[in-house]
C-alpha positions as CSV (number, residue, x, y, z in Angstrom):
1,M,0.0,0.0,0.0
2,L,1.2,3.5,-0.8
3,L,0.8,6.6,1.4
4,A,0.8,10.0,-0.3
5,G,0.2,13.6,0.6
6,D,-0.2,17.0,-1.0
7,I,0.6,19.5,1.8
8,G,-0.6,23.0,0.8
9,G,-0.8,26.4,2.5
10,T,-4.6,26.1,3.0
11,K,-5.4,22.4,2.9
12,T,-3.6,19.1,2.9
13,L,-4.8,15.9,1.0
14,L,-3.7,12.6,2.4
15,G,-4.4,9.3,0.5
16,L,-3.8,5.6,0.5
17,F,-3.2,4.0,-2.9
18,D,-2.9,0.6,-4.5
19,A,0.3,0.5,-6.5
20,R,-1.1,-0.5,-9.9
21,P,1.0,-0.2,-13.1
22,V,1.4,3.4,-14.5
23,R,-1.3,5.0,-12.3
24,P,-1.9,4.1,-8.7
25,R,-5.5,3.6,-7.7
26,P,-6.9,5.6,-4.7
27,L,-8.2,3.6,-1.8
28,A,-9.0,6.4,0.6
29,V,-8.5,10.2,0.4
30,Q,-9.1,12.8,3.1
31,S,-8.8,16.6,3.2
32,F,-7.5,18.4,6.2
33,P,-7.2,22.2,7.0
34,T,-3.4,22.4,7.2
35,L,-3.2,25.0,10.0
36,D,-5.5,23.0,12.2
37,Y,-2.6,20.7,13.0
38,D,0.8,21.5,14.7
39,D,2.7,19.2,12.4
40,L,2.5,16.5,9.7
41,G,3.0,13.7,12.2
42,T,-0.1,14.6,14.1
43,M,-2.2,14.9,11.0
44,L,-0.9,11.5,9.6
45,R,-1.7,9.8,12.9
46,T,-5.3,11.1,12.7
47,F,-5.6,9.9,9.1
48,L,-4.2,6.5,9.6
49,T,-6.2,5.9,12.8
50,A,-9.4,6.9,11.0
51,E,-8.6,4.6,8.1
52,R,-7.6,1.8,10.5
53,V,-4.3,1.4,8.8
54,T,-1.1,0.3,10.5
55,A,2.4,1.4,9.5
56,D,3.6,-2.1,8.6
57,T,1.1,-2.2,5.7
58,I,2.7,0.9,4.0
59,D,5.3,-0.1,1.4
60,S,6.2,3.5,0.4
61,A,5.3,7.0,1.4
62,C,5.8,10.4,-0.4
63,F,4.6,13.9,0.3
64,G,4.6,17.0,-1.8
65,V,5.2,20.1,0.3
66,A,4.6,23.8,-0.6
67,G,8.2,24.9,-0.2
68,P,11.8,24.1,-1.0
69,V,13.0,20.6,0.0
70,F,16.6,20.1,1.3
71,G,17.4,16.5,1.6
72,D,15.0,14.9,4.1
73,T,13.6,18.2,5.5
74,A,11.5,21.1,4.3
75,E,10.1,24.3,5.6
76,L,6.8,25.3,4.1
77,T,6.6,28.8,2.6
78,N,3.2,29.8,3.9
79,V,2.8,27.4,6.8
80,P,4.8,27.4,10.1
81,W,5.8,23.8,9.7
82,K,9.2,22.2,9.4
83,V,8.9,18.6,8.1
84,D,11.7,16.2,9.0
85,T,11.0,12.8,7.4
86,H,13.2,10.9,9.8
87,R,11.3,12.1,12.8
88,V,7.9,11.5,11.2
89,A,8.9,8.0,10.0
90,S,10.3,7.1,13.4
91,A,7.3,8.5,15.3
92,L,4.8,6.5,13.1
93,G,6.8,3.4,12.5
94,I,6.9,3.9,8.7
95,G,10.0,2.5,7.0
96,R,10.8,5.6,4.9
97,I,9.2,8.8,3.9
98,Q,10.3,10.8,0.8
99,L,9.6,14.6,0.2
100,L,9.1,16.5,-3.0
101,N,8.3,20.1,-3.7
102,D,4.5,20.2,-4.2
103,L,4.8,21.2,-7.9
104,Q,7.5,18.6,-8.5
105,A,5.0,16.1,-7.1
106,M,2.2,17.3,-9.3
107,A,4.5,17.0,-12.3
108,Y,4.7,13.3,-11.7
109,A,1.0,13.2,-12.4
110,V,1.1,15.0,-15.7
111,P,2.2,12.0,-17.9
112,V,-0.6,9.8,-16.5
113,L,-3.5,12.3,-16.7
114,Q,-6.4,11.3,-18.9
115,A,-8.1,13.5,-21.6
116,D,-11.2,14.1,-19.5
117,E,-9.0,15.6,-16.7
118,L,-7.8,18.4,-19.0
119,H,-9.2,21.4,-20.7
120,A,-7.4,22.7,-23.7
121,L,-6.7,26.5,-23.9
122,Q,-4.5,26.0,-27.0
123,K,-4.5,22.8,-28.9
124,G,-1.0,23.2,-30.3
125,E,1.2,20.3,-31.2
126,A,3.6,18.6,-28.8
127,L,7.0,17.9,-30.2
128,R,8.7,14.6,-29.6
129,G,11.6,15.2,-27.3
130,G,10.2,18.5,-26.0
131,N,10.1,19.5,-22.3
132,I,6.9,20.2,-20.4
133,A,6.2,23.2,-18.1
134,L,3.8,23.2,-15.1
135,I,2.5,26.3,-13.4
136,A,-0.1,26.3,-10.6
137,A,-1.7,29.1,-8.6
138,G,-3.5,28.4,-5.4
139,T,-2.6,29.8,-1.9
140,G,0.8,30.5,-3.5
141,L,2.3,30.1,-7.0
142,G,4.3,27.0,-7.9
143,E,6.2,26.1,-11.0
144,A,8.0,23.0,-12.2
145,L,9.7,21.6,-15.3
146,L,9.5,18.1,-16.8
147,H,12.8,17.5,-18.6
148,N,12.5,15.2,-21.5
149,V,15.4,12.8,-21.1
150,D,15.5,10.1,-23.9
151,G,11.7,10.1,-24.1
152,R,11.1,9.9,-20.3
153,F,9.9,13.0,-18.4
154,V,12.0,13.8,-15.3
155,P,10.3,16.4,-13.0
156,S,12.4,19.1,-11.5
157,P,11.3,21.7,-8.9
158,S,11.4,25.4,-9.0
159,E,10.8,28.4,-6.8
160,G,10.0,30.6,-9.8
161,G,6.9,31.9,-8.1
162,H,9.1,34.0,-5.9
163,A,11.0,35.6,-8.8
164,D,10.4,39.3,-9.5
165,F,7.1,40.4,-10.9
166,P,7.6,41.7,-14.4
167,A,5.0,44.5,-14.9
168,R,4.0,45.0,-18.5
169,T,1.2,47.5,-18.6
170,E,0.3,50.8,-16.8
171,P,-2.1,49.1,-14.4
172,E,0.6,46.5,-13.6
173,I,3.1,49.3,-13.1
174,D,0.7,50.9,-10.6
175,L,0.4,47.5,-8.9
176,L,4.1,47.0,-8.8
177,R,4.5,50.4,-7.0
178,D,1.9,49.4,-4.5
179,L,3.5,46.0,-3.9
180,T,7.0,47.4,-3.6
181,A,5.8,50.0,-1.1
182,R,4.0,47.4,1.0
183,F,6.5,44.4,0.8
184,G,9.8,45.9,-0.2
185,R,9.8,43.9,-3.4
186,A,7.2,42.4,-5.6
187,D,7.3,38.7,-6.6
188,V,5.1,36.9,-9.1
189,E,3.2,35.2,-6.2
190,H,2.2,38.6,-4.9
191,V,0.0,38.8,-8.0
192,V,-0.7,35.3,-9.3
193,S,-2.1,33.5,-6.3
194,G,-5.1,33.6,-4.0
195,R,-3.4,36.3,-1.9
196,G,-2.4,37.9,-5.1
197,L,-6.1,38.4,-6.0
198,I,-6.4,40.4,-2.7
199,N,-3.4,42.5,-3.6
200,V,-4.7,43.3,-7.0
201,H,-8.1,44.1,-5.6
202,R,-6.6,46.7,-3.3
203,T,-4.9,48.4,-6.2
204,M,-7.8,48.3,-8.6
205,H,-10.4,49.5,-6.2
206,R,-10.0,53.3,-5.9
207,Q,-13.7,53.4,-4.8
208,P,-15.4,51.1,-2.3
209,C,-16.0,47.6,-3.7
210,A,-19.5,47.3,-5.1
211,A,-19.5,43.7,-3.9
212,A,-18.7,44.7,-0.3
213,I,-15.9,42.1,0.0
214,D,-14.1,41.9,3.3
215,L,-10.5,41.3,2.3
216,D,-9.7,39.8,5.7
217,D,-12.2,37.1,5.1
218,V,-10.6,33.7,4.3
219,D,-13.0,33.4,1.3
220,A,-12.1,36.8,-0.1
221,P,-10.2,35.5,-3.2
222,A,-13.3,33.3,-4.1
223,Q,-15.6,36.2,-3.6
224,I,-13.5,38.5,-5.8
225,T,-13.5,36.0,-8.6
226,A,-17.2,35.4,-8.2
227,A,-18.0,39.1,-8.4
228,G,-15.6,39.5,-11.4
229,L,-17.2,36.6,-13.3
230,A,-20.7,37.8,-12.5
231,G,-19.9,41.4,-13.3
232,T,-21.5,42.6,-10.1
233,C,-18.5,44.8,-9.4
234,A,-16.7,46.5,-12.3
235,S,-13.5,46.8,-10.3
236,C,-13.6,43.1,-9.4
237,A,-14.0,42.3,-13.1
238,E,-10.9,44.5,-13.8
239,T,-9.1,42.7,-10.9
240,L,-9.8,39.3,-12.4
241,E,-8.8,40.4,-15.9
242,L,-5.5,41.7,-14.7
243,F,-4.9,38.5,-12.7
244,V,-5.7,36.3,-15.7
245,S,-3.4,38.4,-17.9
246,A,-0.6,38.2,-15.5
247,Y,-1.1,34.5,-15.1
248,G,-1.0,34.0,-18.8
249,A,2.1,36.1,-19.1
250,E,3.9,34.2,-16.4
251,A,2.9,30.9,-18.0
252,G,4.4,32.1,-21.2
253,N,7.6,33.2,-19.4
254,L,7.9,29.7,-17.9
255,A,7.3,28.2,-21.4
256,L,10.2,30.2,-22.8
257,R,12.6,29.5,-19.9
258,T,12.0,25.8,-20.2
259,V,11.4,25.6,-24.0
260,A,8.2,23.7,-23.3
261,T,7.6,22.4,-26.8
262,G,6.1,19.3,-25.2
263,G,3.3,21.4,-23.7
264,V,2.3,23.7,-20.8
265,F,0.0,22.6,-18.0
266,V,-1.9,24.9,-15.7
267,G,-2.7,23.3,-12.3
268,G,-3.6,24.5,-8.9
269,G,-6.9,25.2,-7.2
270,I,-7.7,28.5,-8.9
271,A,-7.6,27.7,-12.6
272,P,-10.6,25.2,-12.7
273,K,-12.7,27.7,-10.7
274,I,-12.1,30.6,-13.1
275,L,-12.2,28.6,-16.3
276,P,-14.7,31.0,-18.0
277,A,-12.2,33.8,-17.4
278,L,-9.3,31.7,-18.7
279,T,-11.2,31.0,-22.0
280,T,-11.9,34.6,-22.9
281,G,-8.6,35.0,-24.8
282,V,-7.0,37.3,-22.2
283,F,-4.8,34.4,-20.8
284,M,-3.6,33.2,-24.1
285,R,-3.0,36.6,-25.6
286,A,-0.6,37.3,-22.7
287,F,0.9,33.9,-23.1
288,R,1.6,34.3,-26.8
289,A,2.9,37.9,-26.6
290,K,6.5,36.8,-26.6
291,Q,8.1,38.3,-29.7
292,P,10.4,37.3,-31.3
293,L,9.4,33.7,-30.2
294,D,5.6,34.2,-30.4
295,A,5.3,31.6,-33.1
296,M,7.1,29.0,-30.9
297,V,4.8,29.6,-27.9
298,A,1.7,29.7,-30.2
299,A,2.5,26.1,-31.2
300,M,2.7,24.8,-27.7
301,P,-0.3,22.8,-26.3
302,V,-1.7,24.5,-23.2
303,N,-4.0,22.6,-20.9
304,V,-5.7,23.3,-17.6
305,I,-5.6,20.4,-15.2
306,L,-9.2,19.7,-13.9
307,N,-8.2,16.9,-11.5
308,A,-8.2,18.6,-8.1
309,D,-6.1,15.7,-6.7
310,A,-3.3,15.9,-9.2
311,G,-0.7,16.8,-6.6
312,L,-1.7,13.8,-4.5
313,L,-1.8,11.5,-7.5
314,G,1.7,12.7,-8.4
315,A,3.1,11.9,-5.0
316,A,1.5,8.4,-5.2
317,V,3.2,7.9,-8.7
318,F,6.5,8.8,-7.2
319,A,5.9,6.5,-4.2
320,A,5.1,3.7,-6.5
321,E,8.2,4.3,-8.6
322,H,10.5,4.4,-5.5
323,R,9.2,1.4,-3.5
């Protein structure tokens, strides 16, 4: 049996899988509010007890974590956790636990995703031997690369979400000034993420929000997108459009940096929820505005990942491969 986890800034998915060929089969999956637990070990103990599973039945375990991984430890970027696999494995009696960056874990799922788990933003044509790029906005912004090595995709992590935000338009320049004044510097995650939606909202709303959104509410990003999609607040609609454009531009930047002629995948919790906004053309216009290589990016397949458990699935794929 495989134990897998996708540890995010807001929620954590834990799952038990049967190690079938190519794509592990889920046996049990539970979602946990990450900050409701002091550490991963406590959460895992709750999960395994609820599922009546003992450590000796687990053949392999892997967890994707939202932050950089250094050997057998990781400190989450947006959660006050430090994960030490040796301590967790020893406390629970599990033979070995392996850690991946959360986007690297999701990248392991990309080659096994099925057609009905994807929505095409640009059909394109994948080139044999081409690399694949993965970008995913949720609580934060993650990026990863799948290197094509002799026809096999090898996922590699990145912390590109914390690279500098490249403003391209006058509204984005205004946003850059606001972010720099508030944070000292502006990174891409300050714009393209759930928290980024709140930052953009603050800049775009020179008048009170017509949707009366409380930006301190945990559901504020969802409320902003809902008002933007419904058109109940003009400034929320402008907020969402700027967000989508910046998202598309950063996806295009990643495609250039990785020469993603094998395709670009857009994952994370936000994209499926704002699919109508992603299909207006705003996202793809920003993605393709990459002269002198606009023809190259215009030929790349671009797909939104609809499977909300892709990160968990990827961790299970890795666990199966490293039993």
